[in-house]
C-alpha positions as CSV (number, residue, x, y, z in Angstrom):
1,M,65.4,-20.8,-23.4
2,K,63.4,-23.0,-21.1
3,S,61.2,-21.0,-18.8
4,D,62.6,-22.8,-15.7
5,I,66.2,-21.8,-16.3
6,D,67.1,-19.4,-13.5
7,Y,69.4,-16.4,-14.0
8,I,71.0,-13.5,-12.1
9,K,68.7,-10.7,-11.3
10,L,70.8,-7.5,-11.2
11,N,70.2,-4.8,-8.7
12,G,70.4,-1.1,-9.7
13,D,74.1,-0.7,-8.9
14,Q,75.0,-3.9,-10.7
15,L,73.0,-3.0,-13.8
16,K,74.6,0.4,-13.9
17,L,78.1,-1.1,-13.7
18,L,77.2,-3.5,-16.5
19,Q,75.9,-0.6,-18.6
20,E,79.1,1.3,-18.0
21,E,81.2,-1.6,-19.1
22,M,79.2,-2.0,-22.3
23,F,79.4,1.8,-22.9
24,S,83.2,1.5,-23.1
25,L,82.7,-1.0,-26.0
26,L,80.4,1.4,-27.8
27,I,82.9,4.2,-27.4
28,E,85.6,2.0,-29.0
29,V,83.4,1.1,-32.0
30,D,82.6,4.8,-32.5
31,R,86.2,5.7,-32.3
32,I,87.2,3.2,-35.0
33,C,84.3,3.9,-37.3
34,E,84.8,7.7,-37.1
35,K,88.5,7.4,-37.8
36,H,88.0,5.1,-40.8
37,G,84.8,6.5,-42.2
38,I,82.8,3.3,-41.5
39,P,79.0,4.0,-41.2
40,Y,77.2,2.3,-38.3
41,F,73.9,2.9,-36.7
42,L,72.6,2.4,-33.1
43,S,69.8,-0.2,-33.4
44,D,67.1,-2.0,-31.5
45,G,66.8,-1.1,-27.8
46,T,70.0,1.0,-27.9
47,L,68.4,3.2,-30.6
48,L,65.1,3.3,-28.7
49,G,67.0,4.3,-25.5
50,A,68.8,7.1,-27.3
51,I,65.5,8.6,-28.7
52,R,63.3,8.0,-25.6
53,H,65.8,8.3,-22.7
54,D,68.9,10.0,-24.1
55,G,70.7,6.9,-23.1
56,Y,70.0,3.4,-21.9
57,I,66.5,2.2,-21.4
58,P,66.6,2.1,-17.6
59,W,66.3,-1.7,-17.4
60,D,68.3,-2.5,-20.6
61,D,71.3,-4.9,-20.3
62,D,72.7,-4.9,-23.8
63,V,74.0,-2.7,-26.6
64,D,73.3,-3.2,-30.3
65,I,74.4,-1.6,-33.5
66,Q,73.9,-2.3,-37.2
67,M,76.1,-2.0,-40.3
68,L,75.5,-2.7,-43.9
69,R,77.3,-6.0,-44.7
70,K,80.1,-4.3,-46.7
71,D,80.8,-1.9,-43.8
72,Y,80.6,-4.8,-41.3
73,D,83.2,-6.7,-43.3
74,R,85.4,-3.6,-43.5
75,F,85.0,-3.0,-39.7
76,C,86.1,-6.6,-39.0
77,E,89.2,-6.1,-41.2
78,V,90.1,-2.7,-39.7
79,C,89.9,-4.1,-36.2
80,K,92.9,-6.3,-36.8
81,S,95.2,-3.3,-36.6
82,E,93.0,-0.5,-35.1
83,L,91.2,-2.2,-32.1
84,N,92.7,-1.6,-28.7
85,H,93.7,-5.3,-28.2
86,E,94.8,-4.7,-24.6
87,K,91.2,-4.0,-23.6
88,F,88.9,-5.5,-26.2
89,F,88.6,-8.4,-28.7
90,L,86.3,-8.9,-31.7
91,Q,84.5,-12.2,-31.9
92,N,83.0,-13.8,-35.0
93,Q,82.9,-17.1,-36.8
94,K,86.3,-16.6,-38.4
95,L,88.1,-15.6,-35.2
96,D,86.5,-18.1,-32.8
97,K,85.9,-21.6,-34.2
98,N,83.5,-22.4,-31.4
99,Y,81.3,-19.3,-31.9
100,N,77.7,-20.2,-32.6
101,W,76.1,-17.0,-33.8
102,V,76.0,-15.3,-37.2
103,F,76.8,-11.7,-36.1
104,G,79.8,-10.2,-34.5
105,K,80.4,-9.3,-30.9
106,L,82.9,-6.9,-29.4
107,R,84.0,-8.1,-25.9
108,L,85.8,-6.6,-23.0
109,K,88.9,-8.5,-21.9
110,N,89.4,-9.6,-18.3
111,T,85.6,-9.9,-17.9
112,S,83.2,-12.7,-18.1
113,Y,79.5,-12.9,-19.1
114,I,78.0,-16.4,-19.4
115,R,74.3,-16.8,-20.3
116,A,72.3,-19.3,-18.3
117,G,72.1,-22.5,-20.2
118,Q,75.2,-21.8,-22.2
119,E,77.8,-22.7,-19.6
120,H,78.9,-25.8,-21.6
121,L,79.8,-23.8,-24.7
122,E,83.5,-23.6,-25.5
123,Q,83.3,-20.1,-27.2
124,K,85.2,-17.2,-25.6
125,D,83.1,-15.0,-23.3
126,G,83.2,-11.6,-21.8
127,I,80.9,-8.6,-21.4
128,C,79.9,-7.7,-24.9
129,M,77.9,-5.7,-27.4
130,D,76.3,-7.0,-30.6
131,I,77.2,-5.9,-34.1
132,F,74.6,-6.9,-36.7
133,P,75.2,-6.9,-40.4
134,L,72.4,-5.7,-42.7
135,D,71.9,-7.5,-46.0
136,Y,70.0,-6.4,-49.1
137,I,66.9,-8.6,-49.8
138,S,64.5,-8.9,-52.7
139,S,61.2,-6.9,-52.6
140,N,59.4,-10.0,-53.7
141,K,57.6,-11.4,-50.7
142,F,58.0,-15.0,-51.9
143,K,61.7,-14.7,-52.3
144,Q,61.9,-13.0,-48.9
145,R,60.2,-15.9,-47.2
146,I,62.5,-18.4,-48.9
147,L,65.7,-16.6,-48.0
148,M,64.6,-15.8,-44.5
149,S,63.5,-19.4,-43.9
150,I,66.8,-20.8,-45.0
151,C,68.7,-18.4,-42.8
152,K,66.4,-19.2,-39.9
153,I,67.0,-22.9,-40.3
154,C,70.8,-22.3,-40.3
155,R,70.5,-20.2,-37.1
156,K,68.5,-23.0,-35.5
157,I,71.2,-25.5,-36.4
158,L,73.9,-23.3,-34.9
159,W,71.7,-22.8,-31.8
160,S,71.3,-26.6,-31.5
161,H,74.4,-26.7,-29.3
162,V,72.4,-24.7,-26.7
163,G,69.0,-26.2,-27.6
164,K,70.1,-29.8,-27.1
165,K,70.3,-29.1,-23.4
166,N,67.8,-26.4,-22.8
167,A,64.9,-26.6,-25.3
168,G,61.5,-26.8,-23.6
169,S,60.5,-30.3,-24.6
170,V,62.1,-33.8,-24.9
171,Y,61.2,-33.8,-28.6
172,S,62.9,-30.4,-29.2
173,R,66.0,-31.4,-27.3
174,T,66.2,-34.7,-29.3
175,L,65.9,-32.8,-32.5
176,F,68.6,-30.3,-31.5
177,K,70.9,-33.1,-30.5
178,A,70.6,-34.5,-34.1
179,L,71.1,-31.0,-35.6
180,A,74.2,-30.5,-33.5
181,F,76.1,-33.0,-35.6
182,M,75.9,-30.7,-38.6
183,P,79.3,-29.2,-39.2
184,R,79.4,-25.6,-38.0
185,S,81.6,-24.4,-40.9
186,F,79.1,-25.8,-43.4
187,T,76.1,-24.3,-41.7
188,I,77.8,-20.9,-41.5
189,A,78.8,-21.1,-45.2
190,V,75.2,-21.9,-46.2
191,F,73.8,-19.1,-44.0
192,E,76.2,-16.5,-45.5
193,Y,75.6,-17.6,-49.1
194,F,71.9,-17.0,-48.8
195,A,72.1,-14.0,-46.4
196,K,74.2,-12.2,-49.0
197,W,72.2,-13.4,-52.0
198,D,70.9,-10.0,-53.0
199,N,73.8,-7.8,-51.9
200,K,75.1,-7.3,-55.4
201,K,71.7,-6.0,-56.6
202,E,71.4,-3.3,-53.8
203,T,67.6,-3.7,-53.7
204,S,65.1,-1.3,-52.0
205,H,64.9,-3.5,-48.9
206,I,67.4,-4.6,-46.3
207,V,67.1,-7.3,-43.6
208,C,68.7,-8.2,-40.3
209,H,68.8,-12.0,-40.7
210,N,70.6,-12.6,-37.5
211,L,67.7,-12.4,-35.1
212,V,64.1,-12.4,-36.2
213,G,64.5,-11.3,-39.8
214,H,63.3,-7.7,-39.6
215,I,62.9,-6.1,-43.1
216,F,63.5,-2.4,-43.5
217,E,63.3,0.1,-46.3
218,R,66.8,0.7,-47.6
219,E,66.1,4.4,-47.8
220,W,65.5,4.6,-44.1
221,Y,69.3,4.2,-43.7
222,D,70.4,6.6,-46.5
223,E,71.2,9.4,-44.0
224,A,72.5,9.5,-40.5
225,I,72.3,11.9,-37.7
226,K,74.0,12.1,-34.3
227,V,71.9,11.4,-31.2
228,N,72.7,11.6,-27.6
229,F,73.4,8.4,-25.7
230,E,74.7,8.8,-22.2
231,G,76.3,12.1,-22.9
232,H,78.0,11.0,-26.1
233,A,77.0,11.6,-29.7
234,F,76.5,8.4,-31.8
235,R,75.3,7.7,-35.3
236,A,71.6,6.8,-35.8
237,P,69.4,6.6,-38.9
238,K,67.8,9.9,-39.7
239,R,64.6,8.1,-40.3
240,Y,64.7,6.4,-36.9
241,D,61.0,7.1,-36.4
242,D,60.1,4.7,-39.3
243,I,62.5,2.1,-38.0
244,L,61.3,2.2,-34.4
245,T,57.6,2.4,-35.4
246,S,58.2,-0.7,-37.6
247,R,59.9,-2.5,-34.7
248,Y,57.9,-1.4,-31.6
249,G,54.8,0.5,-32.7
250,K,54.1,3.4,-30.3
251,Y,57.7,3.3,-29.1
252,M,57.6,6.5,-27.0
253,E,55.1,4.8,-24.6
254,L,56.7,2.8,-21.8
255,P,55.8,-0.9,-21.7
256,P,53.9,-2.4,-18.7
257,V,55.9,-2.7,-15.6
258,D,56.0,-6.5,-15.9
259,K,57.8,-6.0,-19.3
260,Q,60.4,-3.6,-17.9
261,H,63.3,-6.1,-17.6
262,G,66.5,-7.0,-19.5
263,H,66.9,-10.2,-21.5
264,S,70.5,-11.3,-21.3
265,Y,69.9,-13.9,-18.6
266,A,73.4,-14.4,-17.2
267,S,74.4,-17.1,-14.8
268,F,77.9,-15.7,-14.2
269,I,79.3,-12.2,-14.6
270,R,82.8,-10.9,-13.8
271,F,83.3,-7.2,-14.2
272,S,86.6,-5.5,-15.0
273,N,86.9,-4.3,-11.4
274,G,87.0,-7.9,-10.2
275,L,83.4,-8.0,-8.9
276,Q,81.9,-11.4,-9.6
277,L,78.2,-12.4,-9.6
278,K,77.3,-16.0,-9.7
279,L,73.9,-17.7,-9.8
280,H,73.3,-19.6,-6.6
281,K,71.0,-22.6,-7.1
C-alpha cells in the first residue's frame, strides 16, 4: 500500500463496535467447528491478544484463525449446510470468482468493509475475519525457499489488481498492470499446487503461505487448549509460547506507542446497525 493512501481512523467507540461485529464471526466459526469436530487455532494478533489481554489487543482491528489444510477444506464444505446463511457468508476463490486472496474469509452480511485502495475491486465485501490454511512443508531449507518463492510470486500476481493502482512507484505499478493480465484461475491453481506440495508427506514443519510464509514446527500444533478471549473459550495451540515467540519475540511486552495501531486501513465501513463511516478526502 502506498504510504500516501489515507484511511479511516477509528475512535474508541467505533473500534469497539468493529471488534464486536468480528467477534460474532468468531463465535460462529467456533460453533461450527465444535459441532463437527474440526480443529482450529486462534492465530497471529488474535492469539497474542488472548494470551496477553484475555481478548482483543486494545488497538487490533481484525481476527485471525488457522487450520490445517485438510481441516480448512472440511470447514469450507461443512459451511455449505451448517453456516447461518442469514447472517454470514464464506468467501474463497471457489465461491467468489473476483476474490483475489489465497485464504478464506467469513463475512458478516448487511455490512461493508472496503480497504483503502481496493475500492475498484469487484469482490464481495463485508466486515470479516481471516481463515488461514496451514500446509506441510519440507524441512529442507532449499526446498522451503523454492516453494515459498513460487507461492509468493503467485500472491503478488493476484495482488496485482490492487498494485496496478496503488504500488509506490511508476515502475511497480507498470509491472503490476502487466501481471494483472495473468488469468486468476491459473494463478490460483499454480499456488495451490505448490502450497500443497508436501501435504501427503506430513513433514515436521508447517507453513502459512498466505501472508509472509511463517514456518512452524508441526508439533507445536499437536495439542490444543482453551483460552479466554473476550469472555469466551476458544481453541489455541498448547505450545502458543513457541509460536508467539517465533512470531513476535518478547510478545508479553507492549510495543512502542507509535506502533499501537490497527492495520486494516478501511475507506468505508457500514456496520450491521446501519452506522456508516466514510473517508472524507
